[in-house]
N, CA, C and O atoms as a GROMACS GRO file, in nm:
protein
  612
    1MET      N    1   0.082  -0.118   0.000
    1MET     CA    2   0.000   0.000   0.000
    1MET      C    3   0.086   0.125   0.000
    1MET      O    4   0.051   0.223  -0.065
    2SER      N    5   0.197   0.124   0.070
    2SER     CA    6   0.277   0.245   0.077
    2SER      C    7   0.424   0.209   0.072
    2SER      O    8   0.462   0.094   0.092
    3ASN      N    9   0.503   0.308   0.045
    3ASN     CA   10   0.647   0.291   0.051
    3ASN      C   11   0.702   0.403   0.136
    3ASN      O   12   0.634   0.502   0.161
    4LYS      N   13   0.827   0.387   0.184
    4LYS     CA   14   0.887   0.487   0.271
    4LYS      C   15   0.975   0.578   0.188
    4LYS      O   16   1.051   0.531   0.103
    5LYS      N   17   0.965   0.708   0.214
    5LYS     CA   18   1.049   0.805   0.147
    5LYS      C   19   1.117   0.889   0.252
    5LYS      O   20   1.063   0.912   0.361
    6PHE      N   21   1.237   0.934   0.219
    6PHE     CA   22   1.313   1.016   0.312
    6PHE      C   23   1.289   1.163   0.282
    6PHE      O   24   1.310   1.208   0.169
    7HIS      N   25   1.246   1.237   0.383
    7HIS     CA   26   1.221   1.379   0.363
    7HIS      C   27   1.239   1.450   0.497
    7HIS      O   28   1.173   1.416   0.596
    8ASN      N   29   1.327   1.546   0.500
    8ASN     CA   30   1.355   1.621   0.623
    8ASN      C   31   1.382   1.529   0.742
    8ASN      O   32   1.332   1.552   0.852
    9HIS      N   33   1.461   1.426   0.720
    9HIS     CA   34   1.501   1.332   0.824
    9HIS      C   35   1.385   1.251   0.881
    9HIS      O   36   1.397   1.195   0.990
   10LEU      N   37   1.275   1.244   0.810
   10LEU     CA   38   1.161   1.164   0.853
   10LEU      C   39   1.126   1.064   0.744
   10LEU      O   40   1.138   1.093   0.625
   11TYR      N   41   1.082   0.946   0.785
   11TYR     CA   42   1.028   0.851   0.691
   11TYR      C   43   0.877   0.864   0.696
   11TYR      O   44   0.818   0.873   0.804
   12TYR      N   45   0.815   0.867   0.581
   12TYR     CA   46   0.669   0.875   0.580
   12TYR      C   47   0.614   0.793   0.465
   12TYR      O   48   0.677   0.785   0.360
   13PRO      N   49   0.498   0.731   0.484
   13PRO     CA   50   0.438   0.651   0.376
   13PRO      C   51   0.377   0.741   0.271
   13PRO      O   52   0.321   0.847   0.301
   14VAL      N   53   0.390   0.698   0.150
   14VAL     CA   54   0.334   0.774   0.039
   14VAL      C   55   0.248   0.681  -0.044
   14VAL      O   56   0.293   0.575  -0.087
   15LEU      N   57   0.126   0.720  -0.066
   15LEU     CA   58   0.043   0.648  -0.161
   15LEU      C   59   0.074   0.705  -0.297
   15LEU      O   60   0.066   0.826  -0.317
   16GLU      N   61   0.110   0.619  -0.391
   16GLU     CA   62   0.139   0.668  -0.525
   16GLU      C   63   0.020   0.742  -0.581
   16GLU      O   64  -0.094   0.712  -0.546
   17GLY      N   65   0.045   0.839  -0.668
   17GLY     CA   66  -0.059   0.926  -0.722
   17GLY      C   67  -0.178   0.850  -0.777
   17GLY      O   68  -0.292   0.885  -0.747
   18ASP      N   69  -0.154   0.746  -0.857
   18ASP     CA   70  -0.265   0.671  -0.916
   18ASP      C   71  -0.348   0.600  -0.809
   18ASP      O   72  -0.471   0.597  -0.816
   19ARG      N   73  -0.280   0.545  -0.711
   19ARG     CA   74  -0.352   0.473  -0.606
   19ARG      C   75  -0.432   0.570  -0.519
   19ARG      O   76  -0.542   0.539  -0.474
   20MET      N   77  -0.374   0.687  -0.496
   20MET     CA   78  -0.443   0.787  -0.416
   20MET      C   79  -0.568   0.837  -0.489
   20MET      O   80  -0.676   0.847  -0.431
   21SER      N   81  -0.552   0.869  -0.617
   21SER     CA   82  -0.668   0.917  -0.693
   21SER      C   83  -0.771   0.806  -0.709
   21SER      O   84  -0.891   0.833  -0.713
   22GLU      N   85  -0.724   0.682  -0.719
   22GLU     CA   86  -0.817   0.569  -0.728
   22GLU      C   87  -0.898   0.556  -0.600
   22GLU      O   88  -1.018   0.528  -0.605
   23MET      N   89  -0.834   0.578  -0.486
   23MET     CA   90  -0.904   0.570  -0.359
   23MET      C   91  -1.008   0.682  -0.349
   23MET      O   92  -1.121   0.657  -0.305
   24PHE      N   93  -0.972   0.802  -0.389
   24PHE     CA   94  -1.068   0.912  -0.385
   24PHE      C   95  -1.182   0.890  -0.485
   24PHE      O   96  -1.297   0.922  -0.456
   25SER      N   97  -1.151   0.834  -0.601
   25SER     CA   98  -1.255   0.802  -0.699
   25SER      C   99  -1.351   0.699  -0.642
   25SER      O  100  -1.472   0.709  -0.661
   26LYS      N  101  -1.296   0.601  -0.572
   26LYS     CA  102  -1.380   0.497  -0.511
   26LYS      C  103  -1.471   0.559  -0.405
   26LYS      O  104  -1.590   0.526  -0.399
   27ILE      N  105  -1.416   0.648  -0.323
   27ILE     CA  106  -1.496   0.713  -0.220
   27ILE      C  107  -1.606   0.798  -0.285
   27ILE      O  108  -1.720   0.798  -0.239
   28ASP      N  109  -1.571   0.870  -0.391
   28ASP     CA  110  -1.671   0.951  -0.462
   28ASP      C  111  -1.783   0.863  -0.518
   28ASP      O  112  -1.901   0.896  -0.507
   29PHE      N  113  -1.744   0.751  -0.578
   29PHE     CA  114  -1.843   0.661  -0.637
   29PHE      C  115  -1.932   0.602  -0.528
   29PHE      O  116  -2.054   0.596  -0.544
   30LEU      N  117  -1.872   0.559  -0.419
   30LEU     CA  118  -1.950   0.501  -0.309
   30LEU      C  119  -2.044   0.606  -0.248
   30LEU      O  120  -2.156   0.573  -0.209
   31SER      N  121  -1.998   0.730  -0.239
   31SER     CA  122  -2.086   0.833  -0.183
   31SER      C  123  -2.203   0.861  -0.277
   31SER      O  124  -2.314   0.892  -0.231
   32SER      N  125  -2.180   0.851  -0.408
   32SER     CA  126  -2.293   0.868  -0.501
   32SER      C  127  -2.390   0.751  -0.488
   32SER      O  128  -2.511   0.768  -0.504
   33LEU      N  129  -2.338   0.632  -0.460
   33LEU     CA  130  -2.426   0.517  -0.434
   33LEU      C  131  -2.511   0.541  -0.309
   33LEU      O  132  -2.629   0.506  -0.305
   34LEU      N  133  -2.449   0.600  -0.207
   34LEU     CA  134  -2.525   0.631  -0.085
   34LEU      C  135  -2.637   0.729  -0.115
   34LEU      O  136  -2.748   0.717  -0.062
   35ASP      N  137  -2.609   0.827  -0.200
   35ASP     CA  138  -2.713   0.923  -0.239
   35ASP      C  139  -2.830   0.852  -0.307
   35ASP      O  140  -2.946   0.884  -0.281
   36VAL      N  141  -2.798   0.756  -0.393
   36VAL     CA  142  -2.903   0.680  -0.462
   36VAL      C  143  -2.983   0.598  -0.361
   36VAL      O  144  -3.105   0.592  -0.367
   37LYS      N  145  -2.914   0.535  -0.268
   37LYS     CA  146  -2.982   0.454  -0.166
   37LYS      C  147  -3.072   0.541  -0.079
   37LYS      O  148  -3.181   0.499  -0.041
   38MET      N  149  -3.026   0.661  -0.046
   38MET     CA  150  -3.107   0.752   0.034
   38MET      C  151  -3.233   0.795  -0.043
   38MET      O  152  -3.342   0.801   0.014
   39LYS      N  153  -3.216   0.824  -0.172
   39LYS     CA  154  -3.331   0.862  -0.254
   39LYS      C  155  -3.428   0.745  -0.265
   39LYS      O  156  -3.550   0.764  -0.261
   40ARG      N  157  -3.375   0.623  -0.280
   40ARG     CA  158  -3.461   0.505  -0.290
   40ARG      C  159  -3.538   0.484  -0.160
   40ARG      O  160  -3.656   0.448  -0.162
   41HIS      N  161  -3.472   0.508  -0.048
   41HIS     CA  162  -3.539   0.496   0.082
   41HIS      C  163  -3.656   0.596   0.089
   41HIS      O  164  -3.765   0.562   0.137
   42GLU      N  165  -3.632   0.716   0.042
   42GLU     CA  166  -3.737   0.818   0.039
   42GLU      C  167  -3.855   0.774  -0.048
   42GLU      O  168  -3.971   0.789  -0.008
   43LEU      N  169  -3.826   0.720  -0.166
   43LEU     CA  170  -3.932   0.674  -0.256
   43LEU      C  171  -4.010   0.557  -0.198
   43LEU      O  172  -4.133   0.554  -0.205
   44LEU      N  173  -3.939   0.460  -0.140
   44LEU     CA  174  -4.006   0.344  -0.081
   44LEU      C  175  -4.092   0.386   0.038
   44LEU      O  176  -4.203   0.335   0.055
   45SER      N  177  -4.041   0.477   0.119
   45SER     CA  178  -4.119   0.527   0.233
   45SER      C  179  -4.244   0.600   0.185
   45SER      O  180  -4.351   0.586   0.244
   46ASN      N  181  -4.230   0.675   0.079
   46ASN     CA  182  -4.344   0.745   0.022
   46ASN      C  183  -4.447   0.645  -0.032
   46ASN      O  184  -4.567   0.664  -0.015
   47ASN      N  185  -4.399   0.539  -0.096
   47ASN     CA  186  -4.490   0.434  -0.144
   47ASN      C  187  -4.569   0.374  -0.028
   47ASN      O  188  -4.690   0.354  -0.037
   48LEU      N  189  -4.498   0.345   0.082
   48LEU     CA  190  -4.565   0.288   0.199
   48LEU      C  191  -4.665   0.385   0.260
   48LEU      O  192  -4.772   0.344   0.306
   49ALA      N  193  -4.632   0.512   0.259
   49ALA     CA  194  -4.723   0.612   0.314
   49ALA      C  195  -4.850   0.624   0.230
   49ALA      O  196  -4.955   0.666   0.280
   50ASN      N  197  -4.841   0.588   0.103
   50ASN     CA  198  -4.956   0.599   0.013
   50ASN      C  199  -5.020   0.465  -0.019
   50ASN      O  200  -5.089   0.451  -0.120
   51VAL      N  201  -4.998   0.367   0.065
   51VAL     CA  202  -5.050   0.233   0.039
   51VAL      C  203  -5.202   0.230   0.031
   51VAL      O  204  -5.259   0.145  -0.038
   52ASP      N  205  -5.268   0.321   0.099
   52ASP     CA  206  -5.415   0.324   0.098
   52ASP      C  207  -5.472   0.437   0.012
   52ASP      O  208  -5.592   0.464   0.018
   53THR      N  209  -5.389   0.501  -0.067
   53THR     CA  210  -5.435   0.610  -0.153
   53THR      C  211  -5.486   0.553  -0.285
   53THR      O  212  -5.409   0.496  -0.360
   54PRO      N  213  -5.614   0.568  -0.313
   54PRO     CA  214  -5.667   0.516  -0.440
   54PRO      C  215  -5.598   0.581  -0.561
   54PRO      O  216  -5.579   0.702  -0.566
   55GLY      N  217  -5.563   0.498  -0.657
   55GLY     CA  218  -5.501   0.546  -0.780
   55GLY      C  219  -5.354   0.576  -0.771
   55GLY      O  220  -5.292   0.612  -0.871
   56TYR      N  221  -5.295   0.562  -0.653
   56TYR     CA  222  -5.152   0.591  -0.638
   56TYR      C  223  -5.069   0.485  -0.710
   56TYR      O  224  -5.098   0.366  -0.700
   57LYS      N  225  -4.967   0.528  -0.781
   57LYS     CA  226  -4.875   0.437  -0.849
   57LYS      C  227  -4.739   0.449  -0.782
   57LYS      O  228  -4.693   0.559  -0.751
   58ARG      N  229  -4.677   0.334  -0.759
   58ARG     CA  230  -4.550   0.332  -0.688
   58ARG      C  231  -4.437   0.394  -0.771
   58ARG      O  232  -4.438   0.389  -0.894
   59TYR      N  233  -4.341   0.451  -0.700
   59TYR     CA  234  -4.221   0.508  -0.761
   59TYR      C  235  -4.101   0.427  -0.716
   59TYR      O  236  -4.099   0.369  -0.608
   60ASP      N  237  -4.001   0.425  -0.801
   60ASP     CA  238  -3.874   0.360  -0.768
   60ASP      C  239  -3.765   0.429  -0.845
   60ASP      O  240  -3.790   0.521  -0.923
   61ILE      N  241  -3.644   0.385  -0.823
   61ILE     CA  242  -3.529   0.446  -0.889
   61ILE      C  243  -3.449   0.337  -0.960
   61ILE      O  244  -3.426   0.230  -0.904
   62ALA      N  245  -3.408   0.365  -1.081
   62ALA     CA  246  -3.327   0.270  -1.157
   62ALA      C  247  -3.183   0.318  -1.153
   62ALA      O  248  -3.150   0.425  -1.204
   63PHE      N  249  -3.099   0.239  -1.091
   63PHE     CA  250  -2.957   0.271  -1.090
   63PHE      C  251  -2.875   0.143  -1.098
   63PHE      O  252  -2.785   0.131  -1.182
   64GLU      N  253  -2.907   0.047  -1.011
   64GLU     CA  254  -2.831  -0.078  -1.011
   64GLU      C  255  -2.838  -0.147  -1.147
   64GLU      O  256  -2.738  -0.202  -1.194
   65GLU      N  257  -2.956  -0.142  -1.210
   65GLU     CA  258  -2.972  -0.205  -1.341
   65GLU      C  259  -2.885  -0.134  -1.445
   65GLU      O  260  -2.822  -0.199  -1.529
   66LEU      N  261  -2.883  -0.001  -1.439
   66LEU     CA  262  -2.799   0.076  -1.533
   66LEU      C  263  -2.652   0.046  -1.510
   66LEU      O  264  -2.575   0.032  -1.605
   67LEU      N  265  -2.613   0.038  -1.384
   67LEU     CA  266  -2.474   0.009  -1.349
   67LEU      C  267  -2.434  -0.131  -1.396
   67LEU      O  268  -2.327  -0.149  -1.454
   68LYS      N  269  -2.520  -0.229  -1.371
   68LYS     CA  270  -2.491  -0.366  -1.414
   68LYS      C  271  -2.477  -0.376  -1.566
   68LYS      O  272  -2.386  -0.442  -1.615
   69SER      N  273  -2.566  -0.310  -1.638
   69SER     CA  274  -2.558  -0.318  -1.784
   69SER      C  275  -2.431  -0.249  -1.835
   69SER      O  276  -2.371  -0.294  -1.932
   70LYS      N  277  -2.391  -0.140  -1.770
   70LYS     CA  278  -2.268  -0.071  -1.808
   70LYS      C  279  -2.146  -0.158  -1.781
   70LYS      O  280  -2.054  -0.165  -1.863
   71LEU      N  281  -2.146  -0.225  -1.666
   71LEU     CA  282  -2.033  -0.312  -1.631
   71LEU      C  283  -2.028  -0.437  -1.718
   71LEU      O  284  -1.920  -0.485  -1.751
   72ASN      N  285  -2.144  -0.490  -1.755
   72ASN     CA  286  -2.148  -0.611  -1.839
   72ASN      C  287  -2.104  -0.583  -1.982
   72ASN      O  288  -2.055  -0.674  -2.050
   73ARG      N  289  -2.119  -0.460  -2.027
   73ARG     CA  290  -2.078  -0.427  -2.164
   73ARG      C  291  -1.927  -0.428  -2.180
   73ARG      O  292  -1.876  -0.454  -2.289
   74ARG      N  293  -1.856  -0.400  -2.073
   74ARG     CA  294  -1.712  -0.390  -2.081
   74ARG      C  295  -1.652  -0.529  -2.058
   74ARG      O  296  -1.645  -0.574  -1.943
   75THR      N  297  -1.611  -0.595  -2.161
   75THR     CA  298  -1.557  -0.730  -2.148
   75THR      C  299  -1.405  -0.733  -2.150
   75THR      O  300  -1.345  -0.826  -2.097
   76ILE      N  301  -1.343  -0.632  -2.209
   76ILE     CA  302  -1.198  -0.625  -2.214
   76ILE      C  303  -1.152  -0.516  -2.119
   76ILE      O  304  -1.200  -0.403  -2.128
   77PRO      N  305  -1.058  -0.548  -2.026
   77PRO     CA  306  -1.012  -0.444  -1.935
   77PRO      C  307  -0.942  -0.332  -2.013
   77PRO      O  308  -0.858  -0.357  -2.099
   78LEU      N  309  -0.977  -0.209  -1.980
   78LEU     CA  310  -0.923  -0.094  -2.051
   78LEU      C  311  -0.795  -0.045  -1.984
   78LEU      O  312  -0.787  -0.038  -1.862
   79VAL      N  313  -0.698  -0.010  -2.065
   79VAL     CA  314  -0.575   0.049  -2.016
   79VAL      C  315  -0.558   0.182  -2.088
   79VAL      O  316  -0.563   0.188  -2.210
   80THR      N  317  -0.538   0.287  -2.011
   80THR     CA  318  -0.518   0.418  -2.073
   80THR      C  319  -0.369   0.442  -2.086
   80THR      O  320  -0.296   0.438  -1.988
   81THR      N  321  -0.327   0.467  -2.207
   81THR     CA  322  -0.186   0.497  -2.233
   81THR      C  323  -0.167   0.644  -2.269
   81THR      O  324  -0.055   0.689  -2.291
   82SER      N  325  -0.276   0.716  -2.274
   82SER     CA  326  -0.271   0.858  -2.306
   82SER      C  327  -0.377   0.931  -2.223
   82SER      O  328  -0.482   0.874  -2.192
   83GLU      N  329  -0.349   1.055  -2.188
   83GLU     CA  330  -0.445   1.134  -2.112
   83GLU      C  331  -0.573   1.160  -2.192
   83GLU      O  332  -0.676   1.194  -2.135
   84LYS      N  333  -0.565   1.144  -2.324
   84LYS     CA  334  -0.680   1.171  -2.409
   84LYS      C  335  -0.776   1.052  -2.418
   84LYS      O  336  -0.884   1.064  -2.476
   85HIS      N  337  -0.736   0.940  -2.360
   85HIS     CA  338  -0.824   0.822  -2.361
   85HIS      C  339  -0.943   0.846  -2.269
   85HIS      O  340  -0.937   0.925  -2.175
   86ILE      N  341  -1.051   0.775  -2.297
   86ILE     CA  342  -1.172   0.783  -2.215
   86ILE      C  343  -1.145   0.705  -2.087
   86ILE      O  344  -1.101   0.590  -2.091
   87ASP      N  345  -1.172   0.767  -1.974
   87ASP     CA  346  -1.152   0.705  -1.844
   87ASP      C  347  -1.275   0.621  -1.810
   87ASP      O  348  -1.385   0.674  -1.798
   88ALA      N  349  -1.256   0.490  -1.793
   88ALA     CA  350  -1.368   0.400  -1.764
   88ALA      C  351  -1.433   0.434  -1.630
   88ALA      O  352  -1.554   0.421  -1.616
   89ARG      N  353  -1.352   0.477  -1.531
   89ARG     CA  354  -1.410   0.513  -1.402
   89ARG      C  355  -1.501   0.634  -1.416
   89ARG      O  356  -1.606   0.640  -1.352
   90LYS      N  357  -1.462   0.729  -1.496
   90LYS     CA  358  -1.544   0.848  -1.517
   90LYS      C  359  -1.676   0.808  -1.583
   90LYS      O  360  -1.780   0.865  -1.551
   91GLN      N  361  -1.672   0.711  -1.673
   91GLN     CA  362  -1.795   0.665  -1.737
   91GLN      C  363  -1.892   0.610  -1.633
   91GLN      O  364  -2.013   0.632  -1.644
   92LEU      N  365  -1.842   0.540  -1.532
   92LEU     CA  366  -1.929   0.489  -1.426
   92LEU      C  367  -1.987   0.603  -1.345
   92LEU      O  368  -2.102   0.597  -1.302
   93MET      N  369  -1.908   0.707  -1.322
   93MET     CA  370  -1.957   0.823  -1.247
   93MET      C  371  -2.063   0.900  -1.326
   93MET      O  372  -2.143   0.974  -1.268
   94ASP      N  373  -2.063   0.882  -1.458
   94ASP     CA  374  -2.159   0.952  -1.542
   94ASP      C  375  -2.297   0.887  -1.543
   94ASP      O  376  -2.392   0.944  -1.596
   95ILE      N  377  -2.309   0.767  -1.486
   95ILE     CA  378  -2.439   0.699  -1.480
   95ILE      C  379  -2.526   0.776  -1.382
   95ILE      O  380  -2.490   0.794  -1.266
   96LYS      N  381  -2.640   0.819  -1.428
   96LYS     CA  382  -2.732   0.896  -1.345
   96LYS      C  383  -2.854   0.812  -1.311
   96LYS      O  384  -2.911   0.746  -1.399
   97PRO      N  385  -2.896   0.812  -1.185
   97PRO     CA  386  -3.016   0.738  -1.148
   97PRO      C  387  -3.140   0.800  -1.210
   97PRO      O  388  -3.146   0.921  -1.232
   98LYS      N  389  -3.238   0.716  -1.238
   98LYS     CA  390  -3.362   0.762  -1.300
   98LYS      C  391  -3.480   0.720  -1.212
   98LYS      O  392  -3.502   0.602  -1.188
   99VAL      N  393  -3.555   0.820  -1.166
   99VAL     CA  394  -3.677   0.792  -1.090
   99VAL      C  395  -3.788   0.764  -1.190
   99VAL      O  396  -3.806   0.838  -1.287
  100TYR      N  397  -3.862   0.658  -1.165
  100TYR     CA  398  -3.971   0.624  -1.257
  100TYR      C  399  -4.095   0.585  -1.178
  100TYR      O  400  -4.089   0.546  -1.061
  101ARG      N  401  -4.208   0.598  -1.245
  101ARG     CA  402  -4.337   0.561  -1.188
  101ARG      C  403  -4.385   0.434  -1.257
  101ARG      O  404  -4.390   0.426  -1.379
  102GLU      N  405  -4.418   0.334  -1.177
  102GLU     CA  406  -4.465   0.206  -1.232
  102GLU      C  407  -4.612   0.216  -1.270
  102GLU      O  408  -4.699   0.229  -1.184
  103GLU      N  409  -4.638   0.210  -1.399
  103GLU     CA  410  -4.775   0.218  -1.449
  103GLU      C  411  -4.824   0.082  -1.499
  103GLU      O  412  -4.942   0.066  -1.529
  104ASP      N  413  -4.735  -0.015  -1.507
  104ASP     CA  414  -4.761  -0.142  -1.574
  104ASP      C  415  -4.878  -0.221  -1.518
  104ASP      O  416  -4.959  -0.276  -1.594
  105TYR      N  417  -4.887  -0.227  -1.389
  105TYR     CA  418  -4.987  -0.316  -1.332
  105TYR      C  419  -5.062  -0.249  -1.218
  105TYR      O  420  -5.017  -0.150  -1.161
  106ARG      N  421  -5.176  -0.305  -1.188
  106ARG     CA  422  -5.252  -0.261  -1.072
  106ARG      C  423  -5.255  -0.376  -0.974
  106ARG      O  424  -5.283  -0.491  -1.010
  107PHE      N  425  -5.227  -0.344  -0.852
  107PHE     CA  426  -5.227  -0.448  -0.749
  107PHE      C  427  -5.368  -0.468  -0.692
  107PHE      O  428  -5.404  -0.577  -0.649
  108ARG      N  429  -5.445  -0.358  -0.695
  108ARG     CA  430  -5.579  -0.364  -0.635
  108ARG      C  431  -5.682  -0.302  -0.730
  108ARG      O  432  -5.646  -0.242  -0.831
  109ASN      N  433  -5.809  -0.318  -0.696
  109ASN     CA  434  -5.917  -0.263  -0.778
  109ASN      C  435  -5.924  -0.111  -0.777
  109ASN      O  436  -5.977  -0.051  -0.871
  110ASP      N  437  -5.871  -0.047  -0.672
  110ASP     CA  438  -5.878   0.099  -0.665
  110ASP      C  439  -5.768   0.167  -0.747
  110ASP      O  440  -5.755   0.290  -0.741
  111GLY      N  441  -5.690   0.091  -0.822
  111GLY     CA  442  -5.587   0.148  -0.908
  111GLY      C  443  -5.453   0.166  -0.840
  111GLY      O  444  -5.355   0.202  -0.906
  112ASN      N  445  -5.445   0.140  -0.711
  112ASN     CA  446  -5.319   0.150  -0.638
  112ASN      C  447  -5.236   0.025  -0.667
  112ASN      O  448  -5.288  -0.086  -0.662
  113ASN      N  449  -5.108   0.043  -0.696
  113ASN     CA  450  -5.024  -0.073  -0.727
  113ASN      C  451  -4.914  -0.097  -0.623
  113ASN      O  452  -4.814  -0.161  -0.653
  114VAL      N  453  -4.934  -0.046  -0.502
  114VAL     CA  454  -4.835  -0.064  -0.395
  114VAL      C  455  -4.865  -0.194  -0.322
  114VAL      O  456  -4.974  -0.213  -0.268
  115ASP      N  457  -4.768  -0.282  -0.320
  115ASP     CA  458  -4.776  -0.407  -0.244
  115ASP      C  459  -4.693  -0.386  -0.117
  115ASP      O  460  -4.570  -0.378  -0.124
  116ILE      N  461  -4.759  -0.378  -0.003
  116ILE     CA  462  -4.690  -0.344   0.121
  116ILE      C  463  -4.579  -0.443   0.155
  116ILE      O  464  -4.475  -0.404   0.206
  117ASP      N  465  -4.600  -0.571   0.127
  117ASP     CA  466  -4.498  -0.672   0.155
  117ASP      C  467  -4.374  -0.651   0.068
  117ASP      O  468  -4.262  -0.658   0.117
  118LYS      N  469  -4.396  -0.625  -0.059
  118LYS     CA  470  -4.285  -0.601  -0.150
  118LYS      C  471  -4.207  -0.475  -0.109
  118LYS      O  472  -4.084  -0.475  -0.110
  119GLU      N  473  -4.279  -0.370  -0.071
  119GLU     CA  474  -4.215  -0.245  -0.032
  119GLU      C  475  -4.131  -0.265   0.094
  119GLU      O  476  -4.021  -0.211   0.104
  120MET      N  477  -4.182  -0.341   0.189
  120MET     CA  478  -4.108  -0.367   0.313
  120MET      C  479  -3.980  -0.447   0.286
  120MET      O  480  -3.875  -0.419   0.344
  121VAL      N  481  -3.990  -0.546   0.197
  121VAL     CA  482  -3.871  -0.624   0.161
  121VAL      C  483  -3.769  -0.535   0.091
  121VAL      O  484  -3.650  -0.540   0.122
  122GLU      N  485  -3.816  -0.452  -0.003
  122GLU     CA  486  -3.725  -0.362  -0.076
  122GLU      C  487  -3.662  -0.260   0.019
  122GLU      O  488  -3.545  -0.224   0.002
  123LEU      N  489  -3.737  -0.214   0.117
  123LEU     CA  490  -3.685  -0.119   0.215
  123LEU      C  491  -3.576  -0.184   0.300
  123LEU      O  492  -3.473  -0.123   0.328
  124ALA      N  493  -3.599  -0.309   0.341
  124ALA     CA  494  -3.498  -0.382   0.420
  124ALA      C  495  -3.372  -0.405   0.337
  124ALA      O  496  -3.261  -0.386   0.387
  125LYS      N  497  -3.387  -0.447   0.210
  125LYS     CA  498  -3.271  -0.467   0.123
  125LYS      C  499  -3.194  -0.337   0.103
  125LYS      O  500  -3.071  -0.335   0.105
  126ASN      N  501  -3.267  -0.230   0.083
  126ASN     CA  502  -3.205  -0.100   0.061
  126ASN      C  503  -3.127  -0.054   0.184
  126ASN      O  504  -3.016  -0.001   0.172
  127THR      N  505  -3.185  -0.075   0.302
  127THR     CA  506  -3.118  -0.038   0.427
  127THR      C  507  -2.991  -0.118   0.446
  127THR      O  508  -2.888  -0.063   0.484
  128LEU      N  509  -2.998  -0.246   0.420
  128LEU     CA  510  -2.880  -0.332   0.431
  128LEU      C  511  -2.771  -0.288   0.334
  128LEU      O  512  -2.654  -0.279   0.371
  129SER      N  513  -2.809  -0.260   0.212
  129SER     CA  514  -2.716  -0.213   0.111
  129SER      C  515  -2.652  -0.080   0.152
  129SER      O  516  -2.532  -0.061   0.135
  130TYR      N  517  -2.733   0.010   0.204
  130TYR     CA  518  -2.683   0.141   0.251
  130TYR      C  519  -2.578   0.120   0.359
  130TYR      O  520  -2.473   0.184   0.357
  131ASN      N  521  -2.606   0.030   0.453
  131ASN     CA  522  -2.512   0.004   0.562
  131ASN      C  523  -2.381  -0.056   0.512
  131ASN      O  524  -2.274  -0.021   0.563
  132ILE      N  525  -2.388  -0.144   0.414
  132ILE     CA  526  -2.267  -0.205   0.358
  132ILE      C  527  -2.182  -0.099   0.287
  132ILE      O  528  -2.060  -0.096   0.304
  133ILE      N  529  -2.246  -0.014   0.210
  133ILE     CA  530  -2.173   0.092   0.139
  133ILE      C  531  -2.111   0.189   0.238
  133ILE      O  532  -1.998   0.233   0.219
  134SER      N  533  -2.184   0.224   0.344
  134SER     CA  534  -2.132   0.313   0.448
  134SER      C  535  -2.008   0.253   0.512
  134SER      O  536  -1.910   0.323   0.539
  135GLU      N  537  -2.013   0.124   0.537
  135GLU     CA  538  -1.898   0.054   0.596
  135GLU      C  539  -1.777   0.058   0.503
  135GLU      O  540  -1.663   0.075   0.548
  136GLN      N  541  -1.800   0.043   0.374
  136GLN     CA  542  -1.691   0.049   0.277
  136GLN      C  543  -1.627   0.188   0.274
  136GLN      O  544  -1.504   0.201   0.267
  137ILE      N  545  -1.709   0.290   0.281
  137ILE     CA  546  -1.656   0.427   0.285
  137ILE      C  547  -1.574   0.447   0.412
  137ILE      O  548  -1.465   0.504   0.408
  138SER      N  549  -1.626   0.400   0.522
  138SER     CA  550  -1.556   0.411   0.649
  138SER      C  551  -1.419   0.342   0.643
  138SER      O  552  -1.321   0.396   0.693
  139LYS      N  553  -1.414   0.224   0.582
  139LYS     CA  554  -1.286   0.152   0.569
  139LYS      C  555  -1.188   0.230   0.483
  139LYS      O  556  -1.068   0.232   0.512
  140ASN      N  557  -1.236   0.294   0.377
  140ASN     CA  558  -1.148   0.374   0.292
  140ASN      C  559  -1.093   0.494   0.368
  140ASN      O  560  -0.976   0.528   0.354
  141PHE      N  561  -1.177   0.558   0.449
  141PHE     CA  562  -1.129   0.671   0.529
  141PHE      C  563  -1.030   0.626   0.636
  141PHE      O  564  -0.935   0.698   0.666
  142LYS      N  565  -1.051   0.507   0.692
  142LYS     CA  566  -0.956   0.454   0.791
  142LYS      C  567  -0.820   0.428   0.726
  142LYS      O  568  -0.716   0.451   0.787
  143MET      N  569  -0.821   0.380   0.600
  143MET     CA  570  -0.694   0.360   0.530
  143MET      C  571  -0.624   0.494   0.509
  143MET      O  572  -0.502   0.503   0.526
  144LEU      N  573  -0.698   0.596   0.472
  144LEU     CA  574  -0.640   0.729   0.455
  144LEU      C  575  -0.587   0.781   0.588
  144LEU      O  576  -0.479   0.840   0.593
  145GLN      N  577  -0.662   0.760   0.694
  145GLN     CA  578  -0.619   0.805   0.826
  145GLN      C  579  -0.490   0.735   0.867
  145GLN      O  580  -0.401   0.797   0.925
  146THR      N  581  -0.479   0.606   0.837
  146THR     CA  582  -0.356   0.531   0.867
  146THR      C  583  -0.239   0.587   0.788
  146THR      O  584  -0.130   0.604   0.842
  147ALA      N  585  -0.261   0.615   0.661
  147ALA     CA  586  -0.154   0.671   0.579
  147ALA      C  587  -0.109   0.806   0.633
  147ALA      O  588   0.010   0.836   0.634
  148ILE      N  589  -0.203   0.887   0.677
  148ILE     CA  590  -0.170   1.020   0.730
  148ILE      C  591  -0.097   1.007   0.863
  148ILE      O  592   0.004   1.074   0.885
  149SER      N  593  -0.148   0.921   0.952
  149SER     CA  594  -0.085   0.908   1.085
  149SER      C  595   0.054   0.844   1.073
  149SER      O  596   0.144   0.878   1.150
  150GLU      N  597   0.072   0.752   0.981
  150GLU     CA  598   0.203   0.692   0.960
  150GLU      C  599   0.300   0.796   0.903
  150GLU      O  600   0.421   0.790   0.927
  151GLY      N  601   0.247   0.889   0.828
  151GLY     CA  602   0.331   0.994   0.770
  151GLY      C  603   0.385   1.090   0.873
  151GLY      O  604   0.487   1.155   0.850
  152ARG      N  605   0.318   1.099   0.987
  152ARG     CA  606   0.363   1.187   1.093
  152ARG      C  607   0.475   1.127   1.176
  152ARG      O  608   0.543   1.200   1.248
  153LYS      N  609   0.495   0.996   1.168
  153LYS     CA  610   0.597   0.928   1.250
  153LYS      C  611   0.736   0.952   1.196
  153LYS      O  612   0.833   0.902   1.253
   0.00000   0.00000   0.00000
């Protein structure tokens, strides 16, 4: 992860530029995932609040599907040999979540399509996913903190 360099009679760990920017890119990407999870939580909670509203149609957010399709399209690992090449990580950051309203089906006779059981399961999955992503961000910050504290020795 780091190497020791001599500077002003002190040894300090240095994360190479690419690895450092990769770590910050990862943190940025994970934080954007948290934003999506938070928005999804808001939408699912709103769906649950409107479970008894006649004619209400459920809302959700499409992001994981877009991300999966983007990742599945890339079959050959990309190597950039020039600054003018397209950065694959930037392409992932360019994926924008899309909020949509489900009009396809009706769950009940009153036109409402919210299934309370499905919403509760999706809310639990979303919460678990949010917690996992938060933990990953925390681990990345701990690595940075270790690099900084080792640099002071």
